[in-house]
C-alpha positions as CSV (number, residue, x, y, z in Angstrom):
1,M,0.0,0.0,0.0
2,T,1.1,3.5,-0.7
3,G,0.4,7.0,0.5
4,D,0.0,8.4,3.9
5,W,-1.7,6.5,6.7
6,K,-4.3,8.2,8.9
7,H,-4.6,8.1,12.6
8,G,-7.7,9.6,14.1
9,G,-8.4,11.3,10.8
10,V,-5.1,13.2,10.8
11,P,-2.5,12.3,8.1
12,V,0.6,10.7,9.5
13,R,3.6,12.0,7.5
14,R,6.6,9.9,6.9
15,G,8.7,12.3,8.9
16,R,6.8,11.1,12.0
17,G,6.8,7.5,10.8
18,R,8.9,5.9,13.6
19,I,6.9,7.6,16.4
20,A,3.6,6.7,14.8
21,C,4.6,3.2,14.1
22,L,5.7,2.7,17.7
23,A,2.4,4.0,18.9
24,L,0.5,1.7,16.7
25,V,2.6,-1.3,17.7
26,L,1.8,-0.6,21.4
27,L,-1.9,0.0,20.6
28,F,-2.5,-3.2,18.7
29,A,-0.2,-5.4,20.7
30,A,-2.1,-4.4,23.8
31,G,-5.3,-5.4,22.2
32,A,-7.0,-2.1,22.9
33,A,-10.2,-1.3,21.2
34,L,-10.0,1.7,18.9
35,A,-12.4,4.7,19.4
36,A,-14.6,4.5,16.3
37,D,-16.1,7.6,14.9
38,F,-19.4,5.8,14.0
39,T,-21.6,3.5,15.9
40,A,-23.8,0.4,15.3
41,A,-26.8,2.8,15.1
42,D,-25.1,4.8,12.4
43,L,-24.7,1.7,10.3
44,V,-28.3,0.5,10.6
45,D,-29.5,4.0,9.8
46,L,-27.9,4.0,6.4
47,K,-30.4,4.7,3.6
48,Q,-30.7,2.0,0.9
49,V,-31.0,2.8,-2.8
50,S,-32.7,0.3,-5.2
51,D,-34.8,-0.4,-8.3
52,P,-33.4,2.1,-10.8
53,Q,-35.7,2.5,-13.8
54,L,-34.8,4.4,-17.0
55,A,-37.5,6.2,-18.9
56,P,-37.9,5.4,-22.6
57,G,-35.1,7.3,-24.3
58,A,-33.1,7.1,-21.0
59,A,-33.2,10.8,-20.4
60,R,-34.8,10.4,-16.9
61,L,-34.3,8.0,-14.1
62,A,-36.6,6.9,-11.2
63,Y,-35.4,5.0,-8.2
64,V,-36.3,4.1,-4.6
65,V,-34.6,5.3,-1.4
66,A,-35.5,3.5,1.9
67,T,-34.9,5.2,5.2
68,P,-34.9,3.0,8.4
69,R,-37.3,4.0,11.1
70,P,-37.4,3.2,14.9
71,G,-40.2,1.6,16.8
72,G,-40.4,-1.6,14.8
73,K,-41.6,0.2,11.7
74,P,-40.5,-0.9,8.3
75,P,-38.2,1.5,6.4
76,R,-40.0,4.4,4.8
77,Q,-39.6,4.2,1.0
78,R,-39.6,7.2,-1.3
79,I,-39.4,7.5,-5.1
80,W,-36.8,9.9,-6.6
81,R,-36.8,11.2,-10.1
82,R,-33.8,12.9,-11.8
83,P,-32.2,13.4,-15.2
84,Q,-29.7,10.7,-16.0
85,E,-27.1,13.5,-16.4
86,G,-26.8,16.7,-14.4
87,A,-29.3,17.7,-11.7
88,V,-29.6,15.9,-8.4
89,G,-33.3,15.3,-8.8
90,S,-36.2,15.4,-6.3
91,V,-38.4,13.1,-4.2
92,L,-42.0,12.4,-5.2
93,P,-44.1,14.0,-2.5
94,A,-46.0,11.5,-0.3
95,P,-47.9,11.5,3.1
96,A,-45.6,11.2,6.1
97,E,-46.6,7.7,7.0
98,A,-46.8,6.3,3.5
99,S,-44.3,4.3,1.5
100,D,-43.9,4.4,-2.3
101,H,-42.0,1.8,-4.3
102,M,-41.7,-0.1,-7.6
103,P,-41.7,2.9,-10.0
104,R,-42.4,1.9,-13.6
105,W,-42.4,4.4,-16.5
106,S,-45.3,4.2,-19.1
107,P,-44.2,3.0,-22.5
108,R,-44.1,6.6,-23.8
109,G,-42.4,7.9,-20.7
110,D,-45.0,10.5,-20.0
111,A,-46.3,8.9,-16.8
112,L,-44.9,7.0,-13.8
113,A,-46.9,4.3,-12.1
114,F,-45.8,2.9,-8.7
115,L,-47.0,1.0,-5.6
116,S,-48.0,2.9,-2.5
117,D,-49.9,2.5,0.7
118,R,-50.8,6.2,0.8
119,P,-54.5,6.9,1.6
120,R,-56.9,6.9,-1.3
121,P,-59.1,10.0,-1.7
122,G,-61.8,10.0,0.9
123,D,-60.1,7.2,2.9
124,D,-59.9,8.5,6.4
125,D,-58.0,5.5,7.8
126,G,-55.1,5.8,5.4
127,G,-56.3,2.9,3.3
128,K,-55.1,0.4,5.9
129,A,-57.1,-2.5,7.3
130,D,-55.0,-2.2,10.5
131,E,-51.7,-0.7,11.5
132,S,-49.7,-3.8,10.6
133,S,-51.4,-4.4,7.2
134,P,-51.1,-1.5,4.8
135,V,-53.2,-1.9,1.7
136,T,-51.0,-1.2,-1.3
137,Q,-52.4,0.0,-4.6
138,V,-51.1,1.1,-8.0
139,W,-50.8,4.9,-8.3
140,R,-50.0,7.1,-11.3
141,V,-48.3,10.5,-11.6
142,A,-47.3,12.5,-14.7
143,G,-43.7,12.1,-15.6
144,N,-42.9,15.6,-14.3
145,G,-45.8,16.0,-11.9
146,D,-46.3,15.6,-8.2
147,A,-50.1,14.9,-7.9
148,A,-50.6,11.2,-7.9
149,T,-54.0,9.4,-8.4
150,P,-54.9,5.8,-7.6
151,L,-55.4,3.3,-10.4
152,T,-56.4,0.2,-8.5
153,D,-58.7,-0.6,-5.6
154,A,-57.8,-4.2,-4.7
155,A,-59.1,-5.3,-1.3
156,G,-56.2,-7.5,-0.6
157,G,-53.5,-5.1,-1.9
158,V,-51.3,-5.2,-5.0
159,T,-47.9,-6.9,-4.9
160,A,-46.7,-6.2,-8.5
161,F,-47.9,-4.8,-11.8
162,A,-46.8,-4.1,-15.4
163,W,-47.9,-1.7,-18.1
164,S,-49.3,-3.1,-21.3
165,P,-47.0,-2.3,-24.3
166,D,-49.5,0.3,-25.6
167,G,-49.9,1.9,-22.2
168,R,-53.6,1.4,-22.2
169,A,-53.9,-1.3,-19.6
170,L,-52.3,-2.7,-16.5
171,A,-51.7,-6.3,-15.4
172,Y,-51.4,-6.5,-11.7
173,I,-51.1,-9.2,-9.0
174,A,-53.3,-8.9,-5.9
175,A,-53.8,-11.1,-2.9
176,D,-57.3,-12.4,-2.3
177,P,-59.0,-10.8,0.7
178,L,-59.9,-13.2,3.5
179,P,-63.5,-14.4,2.9
180,A,-66.1,-12.8,5.2
181,S,-67.0,-16.1,6.8
182,Q,-63.4,-16.7,7.7
183,Q,-62.9,-13.2,9.0
184,R,-65.9,-13.6,11.3
185,R,-64.4,-16.9,12.6
186,R,-61.0,-15.2,13.1
187,E,-62.7,-12.5,15.1
188,R,-64.3,-15.0,17.5
189,K,-61.0,-16.9,17.7
190,D,-62.4,-19.9,15.8
191,D,-59.3,-19.8,13.7
192,A,-57.8,-23.3,13.3
193,V,-55.3,-23.5,10.5
194,E,-55.4,-26.3,8.0
195,V,-51.7,-26.8,7.1
196,D,-50.8,-26.7,3.4
197,R,-54.4,-25.9,2.4
198,P,-54.2,-22.3,1.3
199,Q,-57.4,-20.2,1.2
200,Q,-55.9,-16.9,-0.2
201,F,-54.1,-16.8,-3.5
202,A,-52.4,-14.0,-5.3
203,R,-54.2,-13.7,-8.6
204,L,-53.6,-11.8,-11.9
205,W,-55.9,-9.0,-12.8
206,R,-56.3,-6.7,-15.8
207,L,-57.3,-3.1,-15.7
208,D,-58.1,-1.2,-18.9
209,L,-57.3,2.4,-18.2
210,A,-59.9,3.8,-20.5
211,G,-62.6,2.7,-18.0
212,G,-64.5,-0.3,-16.6
213,P,-63.8,-2.5,-13.7
214,A,-60.7,-4.7,-13.3
215,R,-61.1,-8.3,-14.5
216,V,-59.5,-11.3,-12.8
217,L,-57.6,-13.5,-15.2
218,T,-56.5,-16.5,-13.1
219,G,-58.5,-18.8,-10.8
220,P,-58.4,-19.1,-7.0
221,G,-56.2,-22.2,-7.0
222,L,-53.2,-20.7,-8.8
223,Q,-50.6,-18.5,-7.2
224,V,-49.1,-15.9,-9.5
225,H,-45.6,-14.7,-8.7
226,D,-44.6,-12.7,-11.8
227,A,-46.2,-11.5,-15.0
228,A,-44.8,-10.0,-18.3
229,W,-46.7,-8.7,-21.3
230,S,-45.7,-9.9,-24.8
231,P,-44.7,-7.0,-27.0
232,D,-47.8,-7.3,-29.1
233,G,-50.0,-7.2,-26.0
234,R,-51.8,-10.5,-26.8
235,R,-50.1,-12.8,-24.3
236,L,-48.8,-12.8,-20.7
237,A,-45.9,-14.9,-19.5
238,L,-46.5,-15.9,-15.9
239,R,-44.5,-17.6,-13.2
240,V,-47.0,-19.6,-11.2
241,S,-47.4,-22.3,-8.6
242,D,-50.1,-24.4,-7.0
243,G,-49.4,-23.3,-3.5
244,T,-48.7,-20.1,-1.6
245,T,-45.8,-21.0,0.6
246,L,-42.2,-19.7,0.3
247,N,-41.2,-23.2,-0.8
248,H,-43.5,-22.9,-3.7
249,Y,-42.0,-19.5,-4.6
250,W,-38.4,-20.8,-4.6
251,Y,-38.7,-24.4,-5.7
252,R,-42.2,-25.3,-7.1
253,S,-43.0,-22.7,-9.7
254,R,-43.4,-23.0,-13.5
255,I,-43.5,-20.8,-16.6
256,V,-46.8,-20.5,-18.5
257,L,-48.3,-18.4,-21.2
258,V,-51.9,-17.1,-21.0
259,D,-54.2,-15.0,-23.1
260,A,-53.9,-11.4,-22.1
261,D,-57.6,-10.7,-22.6
262,D,-59.3,-13.5,-20.7
263,G,-56.5,-15.4,-19.0
264,R,-57.1,-18.6,-21.0
265,P,-54.1,-21.0,-20.6
266,L,-52.1,-21.3,-23.8
267,R,-48.9,-23.2,-23.0
268,T,-46.6,-24.4,-20.3
269,L,-42.9,-23.7,-21.1
270,H,-41.1,-25.0,-18.1
271,E,-42.1,-27.0,-15.0
272,R,-39.2,-26.3,-12.7
273,A,-38.6,-22.5,-12.7
274,S,-36.4,-20.6,-10.4
275,A,-37.4,-17.3,-8.7
276,A,-36.7,-15.1,-11.7
277,A,-39.3,-13.0,-13.5
278,P,-39.8,-13.8,-17.2
279,Q,-38.9,-11.2,-19.8
280,W,-39.8,-11.1,-23.5
281,S,-37.4,-10.1,-26.2
282,P,-38.5,-6.9,-27.9
283,D,-39.6,-8.8,-31.0
284,G,-41.6,-11.3,-29.0
285,R,-39.8,-14.3,-30.4
286,R,-38.0,-15.3,-27.3
287,L,-38.6,-15.4,-23.5
288,L,-36.0,-15.1,-20.8
289,Y,-36.6,-17.0,-17.5
290,G,-34.8,-18.9,-14.8
291,T,-34.6,-22.7,-14.2
292,L,-33.4,-24.6,-11.2
293,G,-30.2,-26.6,-11.3
294,P,-30.1,-30.4,-10.9
295,H,-30.0,-30.2,-7.1
296,G,-32.1,-27.1,-6.5
297,M,-29.1,-25.3,-4.9
298,T,-28.3,-23.3,-8.0
299,A,-30.2,-21.7,-10.9
300,Q,-29.5,-20.7,-14.4
301,L,-31.0,-18.2,-16.8
302,V,-32.2,-19.5,-20.2
303,V,-33.6,-18.0,-23.4
304,H,-36.5,-20.0,-24.8
305,D,-37.1,-19.6,-28.5
306,L,-40.9,-19.8,-28.8
307,E,-40.8,-20.6,-32.6
308,D,-38.6,-23.7,-32.5
309,D,-39.1,-24.5,-28.8
310,R,-35.4,-24.5,-28.1
311,S,-33.8,-23.3,-24.9
312,V,-30.3,-21.9,-24.5
313,R,-28.6,-21.5,-21.2
314,L,-26.9,-18.1,-20.9
315,A,-23.2,-17.9,-20.2
316,A,-23.1,-21.6,-19.3
317,D,-19.3,-21.8,-19.3
318,W,-18.7,-18.5,-17.5
319,P,-16.7,-19.3,-14.4
320,G,-18.9,-17.2,-12.1
321,T,-22.5,-17.0,-10.9
322,L,-24.9,-15.1,-13.3
323,W,-27.5,-13.3,-11.2
324,Q,-29.7,-11.6,-13.7
325,A,-29.9,-10.5,-17.4
326,R,-31.9,-7.9,-19.3
327,W,-32.6,-7.6,-23.0
328,H,-30.6,-5.3,-25.1
329,G,-32.2,-5.5,-28.5
330,D,-33.7,-8.7,-30.0
331,D,-30.6,-10.8,-30.1
332,A,-28.5,-9.8,-27.1
333,L,-28.7,-9.4,-23.3
334,I,-26.7,-7.6,-20.7
335,G,-26.2,-9.7,-17.6
336,E,-24.7,-9.2,-14.2
337,G,-23.1,-11.7,-11.8
338,Q,-20.3,-12.5,-9.5
339,R,-16.9,-13.9,-10.5
340,G,-14.6,-14.4,-7.5
341,V,-15.4,-11.5,-5.2
342,R,-16.1,-9.0,-8.0
343,A,-19.3,-8.3,-9.9
344,N,-19.1,-8.4,-13.7
345,F,-21.3,-7.1,-16.4
346,L,-21.5,-9.4,-19.5
347,R,-22.8,-9.0,-23.0
348,I,-24.6,-12.3,-23.9
349,D,-25.7,-13.6,-27.3
350,A,-29.3,-14.8,-27.1
351,A,-28.8,-17.4,-29.8
352,D,-26.1,-19.5,-28.3
353,G,-25.5,-18.0,-24.8
354,S,-21.9,-17.0,-25.5
355,W,-20.6,-14.1,-23.5
356,E,-18.0,-11.4,-23.3
357,T,-17.1,-9.2,-20.3
358,M,-18.2,-5.6,-20.4
359,A,-16.9,-4.4,-17.1
360,E,-15.8,-5.5,-13.6
361,V,-17.4,-3.5,-10.8
362,Q,-18.2,-3.7,-7.1
363,A,-21.8,-4.7,-6.3
364,S,-23.6,-7.2,-4.1
365,S,-26.7,-8.0,-6.1
366,A,-28.3,-7.5,-9.5
367,I,-30.0,-4.2,-9.2
368,F,-29.7,-2.6,-12.7
369,D,-31.6,-1.3,-15.8
370,V,-30.4,-1.1,-19.4
371,A,-31.0,1.8,-21.8
372,G,-31.5,1.2,-25.5
373,D,-28.0,2.5,-26.3
374,G,-26.5,0.0,-23.9
375,R,-25.9,2.3,-21.0
376,V,-26.5,0.6,-17.6
377,V,-27.6,2.2,-14.3
378,F,-26.8,-0.1,-11.4
379,A,-26.5,-0.2,-7.7
380,G,-22.8,-0.2,-7.1
381,M,-20.5,0.4,-4.2
382,R,-16.9,1.0,-3.1
383,D,-14.8,-0.5,-0.3
384,D,-15.5,2.6,1.7
385,A,-19.0,3.6,0.6
386,P,-22.4,1.8,0.7
387,A,-24.5,1.2,-2.4
388,E,-25.3,4.2,-4.7
389,L,-26.6,4.3,-8.3
390,W,-23.8,4.2,-10.9
391,L,-23.8,4.7,-14.6
392,L,-21.8,2.2,-16.8
393,Q,-21.0,3.6,-20.2
394,D,-18.4,2.3,-22.7
395,G,-16.9,0.1,-20.0
396,V,-16.4,3.0,-17.5
397,A,-18.5,3.3,-14.3
398,R,-19.1,6.5,-12.4
399,V,-21.3,7.3,-9.4
400,L,-24.6,9.2,-9.9
401,T,-26.0,9.6,-6.4
402,D,-24.8,10.4,-2.9
403,T,-27.4,9.1,-0.5
404,N,-25.3,8.7,2.6
405,P,-22.7,11.6,2.5
406,Q,-21.9,11.3,6.2
407,V,-20.0,8.0,5.5
408,A,-17.2,10.0,3.8
409,G,-16.3,11.4,7.3
410,W,-15.9,8.0,9.0
411,S,-12.6,6.2,9.5
412,R,-13.5,3.1,7.6
413,G,-11.8,-0.2,7.5
414,R,-9.4,-1.2,4.7
415,L,-10.5,-4.1,2.4
416,R,-8.2,-6.6,0.8
417,E,-9.2,-9.2,-1.8
418,L,-7.5,-12.6,-1.0
419,S,-7.1,-16.0,-2.5
420,W,-5.4,-19.1,-1.2
421,R,-5.0,-22.8,-2.1
422,S,-7.0,-25.6,-0.5
423,S,-4.8,-28.0,1.5
424,R,-7.3,-30.7,0.5
425,D,-7.1,-30.6,-3.3
426,G,-5.3,-27.4,-4.3
427,R,-8.4,-25.5,-5.4
428,E,-8.2,-21.7,-5.3
429,I,-10.4,-20.2,-2.6
430,D,-11.5,-16.6,-2.6
431,G,-12.0,-14.3,0.4
432,L,-11.9,-10.8,1.8
433,L,-10.0,-9.3,4.7
434,M,-11.1,-6.1,6.5
435,L,-8.4,-4.4,8.5
436,P,-8.6,-1.5,11.0
437,P,-8.1,1.9,9.3
438,D,-4.8,2.6,11.0
439,W,-3.2,-0.9,11.0
440,R,-0.1,-1.4,9.0
441,P,2.3,-4.4,8.5
442,G,4.6,-4.7,11.5
443,A,2.1,-3.2,13.9
444,G,1.4,-6.6,15.5
445,P,-1.1,-9.3,15.0
446,L,-4.8,-8.5,15.5
447,P,-7.7,-10.1,17.3
448,T,-9.6,-11.6,14.4
449,L,-13.1,-12.7,13.6
450,V,-13.7,-15.3,10.8
451,Q,-17.2,-14.4,9.5
452,I,-19.0,-17.1,7.5
453,H,-21.7,-16.1,5.0
454,G,-25.1,-17.7,4.7
455,G,-26.2,-20.1,2.0
456,P,-23.9,-22.0,1.6
457,A,-24.7,-21.0,-2.0
458,W,-24.1,-17.3,-1.4
459,A,-20.8,-15.3,-1.2
460,W,-19.0,-12.3,0.2
461,W,-18.4,-9.5,-2.2
462,S,-15.8,-6.9,-2.7
463,G,-17.3,-3.6,-1.6
464,W,-19.1,-2.1,1.4
465,L,-19.5,-4.5,4.3
466,G,-21.3,-2.7,7.0
467,S,-24.8,-3.6,8.1
468,W,-26.5,-5.6,10.8
469,H,-25.4,-8.9,9.2
470,E,-22.1,-7.6,7.7
471,W,-20.0,-7.0,10.8
472,A,-16.6,-6.1,9.2
473,Q,-16.7,-2.3,9.1
474,L,-17.8,-2.0,12.7
475,L,-15.3,-4.5,14.0
476,A,-12.4,-3.0,11.9
477,A,-13.2,0.4,13.4
478,H,-12.7,-1.2,16.8
479,G,-9.4,-2.8,16.1
480,Y,-10.3,-6.2,14.7
481,A,-9.3,-8.0,11.5
482,V,-12.3,-9.7,9.8
483,L,-11.6,-12.6,7.5
484,M,-14.6,-13.4,5.1
485,P,-13.9,-16.6,3.2
486,N,-15.9,-18.0,0.2
487,P,-15.3,-21.7,0.7
488,R,-16.5,-24.4,-1.7
489,G,-20.2,-24.4,-1.8
490,S,-20.2,-20.6,-2.4
491,E,-21.2,-18.7,-5.4
492,G,-18.7,-16.9,-7.6
493,R,-16.9,-19.8,-9.2
494,G,-19.6,-21.6,-11.2
495,A,-22.3,-24.1,-10.4
496,A,-19.9,-27.0,-10.0
497,F,-18.0,-25.2,-7.2
498,A,-21.3,-24.6,-5.4
499,W,-22.2,-28.3,-5.7
500,L,-19.1,-29.3,-3.9
501,A,-20.9,-28.7,-0.6
502,R,-23.4,-31.5,-1.3
503,G,-23.2,-34.0,1.5
504,D,-20.2,-32.4,3.0
505,W,-21.1,-29.5,5.3
506,G,-18.4,-29.1,7.8
507,G,-15.9,-31.1,5.7
508,A,-13.8,-29.6,2.9
509,D,-15.7,-26.3,3.2
510,F,-14.5,-26.0,6.8
511,Q,-10.9,-26.9,5.8
512,D,-11.1,-24.1,3.2
513,V,-11.9,-21.7,6.0
514,L,-9.0,-23.0,8.2
515,D,-6.6,-22.6,5.2
516,G,-7.7,-19.0,4.9
517,L,-7.0,-18.4,8.6
518,D,-3.6,-20.0,8.2
519,H,-2.9,-17.6,5.3
520,I,-3.4,-14.5,7.4
521,V,-1.7,-15.9,10.4
522,A,1.4,-16.6,8.3
523,E,1.2,-12.9,7.1
524,G,1.4,-11.7,10.7
525,I,-2.1,-10.3,10.6
526,A,-4.2,-12.6,12.7
527,D,-3.2,-13.4,16.3
528,P,-3.7,-17.2,16.5
529,Q,-4.4,-16.9,20.2
530,R,-7.3,-14.4,19.7
531,V,-9.5,-15.8,16.9
532,A,-13.3,-16.1,16.9
533,I,-15.7,-17.5,14.3
534,G,-19.3,-16.3,13.7
535,G,-22.0,-15.9,11.1
536,W,-25.7,-16.1,10.2
537,S,-27.7,-19.0,8.9
538,Y,-25.2,-21.4,7.3
539,G,-22.6,-19.1,8.8
540,G,-24.1,-19.9,12.2
541,Y,-24.0,-23.6,11.3
542,L,-20.3,-23.6,10.4
543,S,-19.5,-21.6,13.5
544,A,-21.2,-24.2,15.8
545,W,-19.4,-26.9,13.8
546,A,-16.1,-25.2,14.3
547,A,-16.6,-24.9,18.0
548,A,-16.9,-28.7,18.2
549,H,-14.2,-29.7,15.7
550,S,-11.3,-27.3,16.1
551,D,-9.2,-25.7,18.9
552,R,-8.4,-22.7,16.7
553,F,-11.2,-20.5,18.0
554,R,-11.6,-18.9,21.5
555,T,-15.3,-18.3,21.0
556,A,-18.2,-18.7,18.4
557,I,-21.1,-16.6,17.5
558,V,-24.0,-18.6,16.2
559,G,-26.6,-16.4,14.4
560,A,-29.8,-18.3,13.3
561,G,-27.6,-21.4,12.8
562,V,-28.7,-24.8,11.6
563,I,-27.9,-27.1,14.5
564,D,-29.8,-30.3,13.8
565,I,-30.0,-30.6,10.0
566,G,-32.4,-33.5,9.9
567,A,-34.9,-31.8,12.3
568,M,-34.6,-28.5,10.3
569,A,-35.4,-30.4,7.1
570,L,-38.7,-31.5,8.5
571,T,-39.6,-28.1,10.1
572,T,-38.3,-25.4,7.9
573,D,-40.6,-23.3,5.6
574,T,-38.4,-24.4,2.6
575,P,-38.4,-28.2,2.9
576,D,-37.0,-28.6,-0.6
577,Y,-33.8,-26.8,0.4
578,L,-31.8,-29.4,2.5
579,P,-32.6,-32.5,0.5
580,G,-30.6,-30.9,-2.3
581,Y,-27.6,-31.3,-0.1
582,F,-28.3,-34.5,1.8
583,G,-31.1,-36.4,0.1
584,D,-34.3,-37.8,1.7
585,P,-34.3,-36.6,5.4
586,L,-35.9,-39.9,6.5
587,A,-34.0,-42.4,4.4
588,E,-30.7,-40.5,4.8
589,R,-31.0,-39.5,8.4
590,A,-27.6,-40.9,9.3
591,A,-26.0,-38.6,6.9
592,Y,-27.9,-35.6,8.3
593,D,-26.9,-36.6,11.8
594,R,-23.2,-37.0,11.0
595,H,-23.1,-33.3,9.8
596,S,-25.2,-31.9,12.6
597,P,-23.5,-29.8,15.3
598,I,-25.9,-31.0,17.9
599,R,-24.5,-34.6,17.6
600,H,-21.1,-33.2,18.6
601,A,-22.2,-30.5,21.1
602,D,-20.5,-32.5,24.0
603,R,-17.2,-31.5,22.5
604,I,-17.8,-27.7,22.6
605,E,-15.8,-26.1,25.4
606,I,-15.4,-22.5,24.2
607,P,-17.9,-19.7,25.1
608,V,-20.8,-19.5,22.6
609,L,-23.2,-16.6,21.8
610,I,-26.5,-17.6,20.2
611,L,-28.7,-15.1,18.4
612,H,-32.1,-16.0,17.0
613,G,-35.4,-14.5,15.9
614,D,-38.5,-15.7,17.6
615,E,-40.5,-15.9,14.3
616,D,-37.8,-17.6,12.2
617,A,-39.5,-20.1,9.9
618,R,-36.4,-20.8,7.8
619,V,-34.2,-21.9,10.6
620,P,-36.7,-22.4,13.4
621,L,-36.0,-21.0,16.9
622,S,-35.8,-24.6,18.2
623,Q,-32.5,-25.0,16.4
624,G,-30.9,-22.3,18.6
625,E,-32.7,-23.5,21.7
626,M,-31.4,-27.0,21.4
627,L,-27.8,-25.8,21.1
628,Y,-28.4,-23.5,24.1
629,G,-29.9,-26.4,26.1
630,A,-27.1,-28.8,25.2
631,L,-24.3,-26.4,26.2
632,R,-26.0,-25.3,29.4
633,F,-26.5,-29.0,30.3
634,N,-22.8,-29.6,29.6
635,G,-21.7,-26.5,31.7
636,T,-20.3,-24.8,28.6
637,P,-20.3,-21.0,28.9
638,V,-23.2,-19.9,26.7
639,E,-25.5,-17.0,26.2
640,M,-28.6,-16.8,24.1
641,V,-30.5,-13.8,22.9
642,R,-34.0,-14.1,21.3
643,Y,-35.5,-11.3,19.2
644,P,-39.3,-11.0,19.3
645,R,-41.2,-10.8,16.0
646,E,-38.1,-11.3,13.9
647,P,-38.0,-13.8,11.0
648,H,-34.8,-15.3,9.6
649,W,-33.6,-11.9,8.1
650,F,-34.1,-9.2,10.8
651,R,-36.3,-6.3,9.9
652,E,-36.5,-4.0,13.0
653,R,-34.0,-1.3,13.4
654,E,-33.5,-1.7,17.2
655,H,-32.9,-5.4,16.8
656,Q,-30.4,-4.8,14.0
657,R,-28.5,-2.3,16.1
658,D,-28.6,-4.7,19.1
659,V,-27.0,-7.5,17.0
660,L,-24.1,-5.3,16.0
661,E,-23.5,-4.1,19.6
662,R,-23.8,-7.6,21.1
663,V,-21.3,-9.0,18.6
664,L,-18.8,-6.2,19.3
665,G,-19.3,-6.5,23.1
666,W,-19.0,-10.3,23.1
667,L,-15.7,-10.2,21.1
668,D,-14.3,-7.4,23.3
669,R,-14.9,-9.7,26.4
670,Q,-13.7,-12.9,24.8
671,L,-10.7,-11.7,22.7
672,V,-9.4,-8.3,23.7
673,A,-8.9,-9.2,27.3
674,V,-6.5,-12.0,26.2
675,P,-2.9,-10.9,26.4
676,A,-1.4,-10.4,22.9
677,P,2.0,-11.7,22.0
678,A,4.9,-9.3,21.4
679,A,4.5,-7.3,18.2
680,T,7.5,-9.0,16.6
681,S,6.3,-12.6,17.2
682,A,4.7,-12.8,13.8
683,R,8.2,-12.5,12.2
684,D,10.0,-15.0,14.5
C-alpha cells in the first residue's frame, strides 16, 4: 500500500513514521479497542437505494430510497426522479406515514406508475385494514408532476404490476382478501389453520385504463408470482405455482403463457422454474426466464425460442454466478453476476449463450436497468462507501447519487481481496479481509473474527461490508481484523463449485476456512491466540461446527444457525432446500446426523453466543434453543438472545442495532482481554 496512513483522521507523514509506528505497535499489541467515529446505530441508519428505472429514451431515471425507522416500523420508501445526467433530482411527495416503491415508466415515458400504501381520496384510515397491514395499490403520476392518483382498488392489496405495451392497460397481482366467513371466525378466535391448504391466493388482474372494472384473469387455486406482457399485448408470461408458501415461490413454480384478454391458458414452457421474473425479447420471439439446477441449490438463466421451442442456457461456461440479465435488442442481453469476489457485467448472445465481459465493478446484487443504447444504471459500491446508483457507459462506471454523504467522514476499514490454495485438493479459494483503518504491516497481529456467510450457495463480495449482518466495518473500526472466506459451496466460481458442498457440510468447506485463517496468520495479521468465528444461517451452522471440531477458536457466535440438520429439514418453511444437499431426510437420516453440530455438542468447550429470531420459519427457533440447552447442560459458557417478531432476516432497526452491539461487546470480552504476543512474534 502507498500513500500516507491516517490516525484519528489526521494524516501521519513519513517524517513522523517511527513515532507513529511505535504508537500503533503498542496499541495493537495491547489489544486495545479503537475509538470508532461511527456506531452500530449509524450503520443500521444508512439509507438504501434500489430499483433504478430508466424512462424510454433514457433521459430520466426513477429509483427508490429506503430510510430506516425506529419503533419496529419498516423503512419508509420514497421515489426519486432525476435526469440521467446533471441535476440531483427530487423526491416524489408523499404523506408522512406512506411508503412508495416499484416505479415503472409508461411505454411513452409521460407517466410513472408505482405502488404505495398512501390513503386513497376520501379514505380516512389511510387505506389500511389495520396498523400492521397497509393496503398497497397502484398509483400514477405525470412524468414531471407531483399529484398522484390511484389506479387500483384491490381489497387484498397489490404486490406487483406491469404496463401493457401500448400503455392502455395494467396487469397486476393482488392477494385475495380473507373471505367474510373466515374473517368472522377469526374475530371470534375460531381460527384453526389447515396446514398446506391455502385459502388466499395472489391472482392476476387486468385493468383497462380507458374505463371499466378490473377483470381477474386467473383462478383461485393458482398463485401468480410474476407477469410480463408480450410486445404485441396479446399474451402474458407468468411464473405460477399451485401453493402459496415460500417453498412454492423458490422451488415449485413453472412458466406458463396465458391469453392477455381473458387469462385462457395457452402453453406451459417449463415446469421447474427458479425465482426469476420472465422477460420477453423486444420482437416477442424469445422469452428469458430462470430454471433450477439439478440439485435445487443453484439456478441458471435460459432464453426460450418460442418458434422452435429450443432453450439456450446463458453464459453456461462463465466461471462465475450469473445473477440476472436484461434484454438489449432482439438478439442480445446484458447480464450481471459475480466472479470471484467482484461483480461483472456481461454481453450475452441470445442465440447461443456466448458471452464477453463488459466491465468489472463492485456490487452485491443484480439491481440494474439497461437503456436502448447499452448504458447501464446499477446499484454499485466501493470498499469505503455503501451502495449508490452508478452509470456504466463504454466500460467505465461513475457514481450518480450520494445518498449517505456522512460516511465520507468516517474512519473506515481497509479491504483486501485474497485467495489461497486448499490444503485438500489445491483448489483456489477466494476471500476478503477487512483491517482497521490505522493498522499497517509490522504493527502486531490482531484479534480476528472469521465471519462465514449464509447459504452455503451465497458469497461475500468486494465492496461495502457494514450492516446488521455484515460486521466487518464496525469491527475493523474497533481494532479487529475480519476474514470473510468463500469456501467451496459458495457462489462466484460456477455451479460445479457450489455443488461441492453436497453431503459435505463441515468437511472440505471448513478446511477451506481454516486454510484461509492459516494464510493471514502466516502474514502476521491474525493473532492465532485471539481468533473467533461467527456468522448467520449457514454461517451460524459452520460456527457451531467449528466450535466442536477445532481448537483454533476462542469463541463462536451462532446467528440463526442450523444445529440439527435433519430436524430442520422437517420443520423449515423451505423443505426442498436441505434434500438438495443431503437427500431424503428420512432415508438418509444418518448422513444428516453426521453433519449436525448437535451430535457433537458435547465437544464444545469455548464460550458461545447464540442469536435467533422468535419468528424464524427458515431456521426455526428450536434450532438455537437445542444448542443452548445442550451447552447449558454440559456446563459450557453460553448466552442466548431471542428477538421478538423477527424472521430469519431481521427487519426491525433496534434489533439490527442490538445484533451489532452484542457481537462487538462479546468479542471485546472474549478476545481483547486475552494478552497479545509481542509485536515481533509474527516474524519470529
